[in-house]
C-alpha positions in Angstrom: 20.2 31.8 21.2 19.4 29.7 24.9 15.4 29.3 24.6 15.5 28.2 28.5 16.9 31.7 28.9 14.9 33.9 26.2 11.6 32.0 27.4 10.1 35.4 29.0 11.0 37.7 25.3 10.2 34.7 23.0 7.2 34.1 24.8 5.9 38.0 24.3 7.4 38.3 20.7 5.0 35.3 19.9 2.5 37.0 21.9 2.5 40.2 19.4 3.4 38.9 16.0 0.4 36.5 16.2 -2.2 39.4 15.8 -0.1 40.7 12.8 0.4 37.6 10.6 -3.6 36.4 11.8 -4.9 39.3 10.4 -3.0 39.7 7.1 -3.9 35.9 6.2 -7.7 37.0 6.7 -7.4 40.0 4.3 -6.6 37.7 1.7 -10.1 36.1 1.3 -11.2 33.3 0.0 -7.8 31.5 0.5 -7.2 31.9 4.3 -10.7 29.9 4.2 -10.0 26.2 4.0 -13.0 25.8 1.5 -10.9 26.4 -1.6 -8.7 23.9 0.0 -11.7 21.2 0.5 -12.8 21.8 -3.1 -9.2 21.1 -4.8 -8.6 17.8 -2.9 -12.3 16.8 -3.6 -12.1 17.4 -7.2 -8.0 15.9 -7.7 -9.5 12.8 -6.2 -12.2 12.8 -8.2 -10.2 13.1 -11.4 -7.4 10.6 -10.3 -10.3 7.6 -9.7 -13.0 8.7 -11.8 -12.9 11.3 -14.2 -9.9 11.0 -15.8 -9.4 7.4 -16.3 -13.2 8.1 -17.5 -11.9 10.2 -19.6 -9.1 8.4 -21.4 -11.0 5.1 -21.0 -11.0 5.0 -25.0 -8.5 7.9 -26.2 -4.4 7.5 -26.6 -2.2 9.1 -24.5 -1.8 12.8 -24.9 1.7 13.8 -25.8 2.2 16.9 -24.2 5.8 17.4 -25.1 5.8 21.0 -24.9 2.7 21.6 -22.5 5.6 19.7 -19.9 8.5 21.5 -20.8 6.5 25.2 -19.9 5.5 23.5 -16.9 8.7 21.9 -15.5 10.5 25.2 -16.6 7.4 27.4 -14.4 8.4 24.8 -11.6 12.3 25.7 -11.5 11.2 29.4 -11.5 8.8 29.4 -8.9 10.9 27.3 -6.5 14.0 28.9 -7.1 12.0 32.0 -5.8 10.8 30.2 -3.2 14.7 30.0 -2.0 15.1 33.6 -2.8 12.5 35.0 -0.5 13.7 32.9 2.1 18.1 33.6 1.9 16.2 37.7 1.7 15.1 36.6 5.1 18.0 34.8 6.9 20.8 36.1 4.7 23.9 34.9 6.3 22.2 32.2 8.4 20.2 30.9 5.8 22.5 27.4 6.1 22.5 27.5 9.9 18.8 27.8 10.8 19.1 25.2 14.0 21.3 28.5 16.0 18.0 29.9 16.7 15.9 26.9 16.3 12.6 28.6 17.9 12.4 31.9 15.9 15.2 31.0 12.6 13.9 33.3 10.4 12.6 36.5 13.5 16.1 35.8 14.8 17.9 36.0 11.3 16.2 39.9 11.0 17.0 40.4 15.0 13.2 40.5 15.3 13.1 43.9 13.3 9.6 45.0 12.5 8.1 43.2 9.1 9.8 40.4 9.1 6.3 38.4 10.2 4.7 39.7 7.0 7.4 38.9 4.9 7.7 35.4 6.3 4.0 35.2 5.6 3.6 36.5 2.5 6.3 34.1 1.0 5.0 31.4 2.8 1.8 32.3 0.8 3.6 31.7 -2.5 4.4 28.5 -1.5 1.1 27.3 -0.7 -0.1 28.0 -4.2 2.6 26.8 -5.7 1.8 23.1 -3.1 -1.5 22.9 -5.3 -0.2 23.5 -8.9 1.8 20.9 -7.9 -1.4 18.6 -8.7 -0.6 18.7 -12.0 1.9 16.4 -11.7 -0.7 13.8 -11.3 -2.9 15.1 -14.2 -0.1 14.8 -16.7 0.3 11.6 -15.6 -2.9 10.3 -16.3 -3.6 12.2 -19.3 -0.3 10.2 -21.0 -1.6 7.1 -19.6 1.7 6.7 -17.0 -0.5 4.6 -14.5 2.3 3.2 -13.3 3.9 6.5 -12.3 0.9 7.3 -9.9 1.7 5.5 -7.1 0.3 5.3 -3.1 3.7 7.6 -2.4 2.9 9.7 -4.9 -0.8 10.1 -4.5 0.3 10.2 -0.3 2.4 13.0 -0.8 0.8 15.7 -3.3 -2.4 15.1 -0.7 -0.9 15.7 2.5 1.3 18.4 1.2 -1.5 20.7 -0.1 -3.6 20.0 3.4 -0.7 20.1 5.4 1.0 23.2 3.7 -2.5 25.3 4.3 -2.6 24.5 8.2 0.8 25.5 8.5 0.7 28.9 6.3 -3.7 30.1 7.2 -3.2 28.3 11.0 -0.3 27.4 12.6 2.1 29.7 11.0 5.0 28.5 13.0 8.1 29.9 11.5 9.9 26.5 11.1 7.9 25.8 8.3 9.9 28.5 6.4 12.8 25.9 6.9 10.9 23.0 5.8 9.5 24.4 2.9 12.6 25.7 1.4 14.4 22.6 1.4 10.8 21.1 0.1 11.9 23.9 -2.6 15.6 22.9 -3.5 14.7 19.2 -4.3 11.9 20.6 -6.6 14.3 22.6 -8.3 16.7 19.6 -9.1 13.4 17.2 -9.7 11.9 19.9 -12.0 15.7 19.9 -13.6 15.4 16.4 -14.3 12.8 16.5 -16.0 12.8 18.9 -18.0 16.7 18.3 -19.3 15.1 14.5 -20.1 12.2 16.4 -22.0 14.9 17.6 -24.5 14.8 14.2 -25.9 17.9 11.3 -26.0 20.7 13.2 -26.3 20.7 14.1 -23.0 20.1 10.9 -21.0 23.7 10.4 -20.6 24.3 13.7 -19.4 21.3 12.4 -16.9 23.4 10.1 -14.5 22.7 11.9 -11.0 18.9 10.8 -11.7 19.0 8.1 -8.6 20.7 10.8 -6.5 17.6 12.8 -6.4 15.9 10.2 -4.0 18.6 9.7 -1.9 18.2 14.2 -1.7 14.7 13.6 -1.2 16.0 11.0 1.9 18.1 13.8 3.1 15.8 16.1 3.6 13.2 14.5 5.3 16.6 13.4 8.1 16.9 17.1 8.0 13.3 18.4 8.9 13.0 15.8 11.9 16.3 16.8 13.1 15.0 20.8 13.0 11.7 19.3 14.5 13.0 17.1 17.3 15.6 19.8 18.1 12.6 22.7 18.6 11.8 20.2 21.5 15.2 19.6 22.5 15.5 23.8 23.1 12.0 24.0 24.9 10.8 26.1 22.2 7.1 27.2 22.8 6.0 25.6 19.4 2.5 24.5 18.8 2.2 20.5 19.5 -0.4 20.2 16.7 2.2 21.6 14.1 5.3 19.3 15.9 2.8 16.2 15.6 1.5 16.8 12.1 4.9 17.4 10.5 6.9 14.8 12.8 4.1 12.0 11.4 4.3 13.6 8.2 8.1 13.6 7.3 8.3 10.1 8.8 5.9 8.5 6.8 7.4 10.0 3.7 11.0 8.9 5.0 10.1 5.8 5.3 8.0 5.0 2.1 11.3 7.0 0.3 13.7 4.9 1.7 11.1 1.7 0.4 11.1 3.2 -3.2 14.8 3.5 -3.5 15.6 -0.2 -2.3 12.6 -0.8 -4.6 13.7 1.1 -7.5 18.5 0.9 -7.3 19.2 -1.4 -4.3 17.2 -4.7 -5.1 17.7 -4.3 -9.2 18.9 -7.9 -10.1 22.4 -7.7 -11.5 23.4 -7.6 -14.9 25.5 -10.4 -16.4 
């Protein structure tokens, strides 16, 4: 769809659907208000920098093998469900969101009634998962895997919760669903790796693809930035706050993950 030729219709559609999603979000109660997010993030930072280390100071690392296996399996299922919700809305257009980049979900649904509600409900599922993701750090602390708690790790987890809250509860741009689904796809692969590696040493020979996880994450960011650029190129009436927030976040993620990849895989001394 040509964004300029369809500007009037898309403007009217935006005006018609915005109140629908706003009323739906308000009906969710406390989760729609920022208070829970502030509390969650404050508790997270307090646990990471004080309560967690203090609690583990004179304790041996917890093993938590079964707990983490269940957690990883739950994360796989949860993220697969997010992908399913996206496919349910996009259908045959799932792999080509750039065709109608201004309203990829609604265009795939031929702008029919009810699309906005399904989309917004699906994004709530994704947002709650971003809060659950914070358990990654909790497990690292309880297992005394302090080397895993890097600036990249904390920045990524903190930023994803805050940015996703703003995207789902305040701005509600359809491109959020595409960004979320790409992230969910990466998480399916990531938690699948964690789950398989937790099965024991016998599985290690089948996990040769570990380094490609970071490559896939980098590819995700490149695709996301390209889609954001298309929002501007096609002159979509995208909220500037949405564009700036995610462009800055993803660019930062990309830079840090590239640096991590180089440090982890490219700059290792060669074995003689």
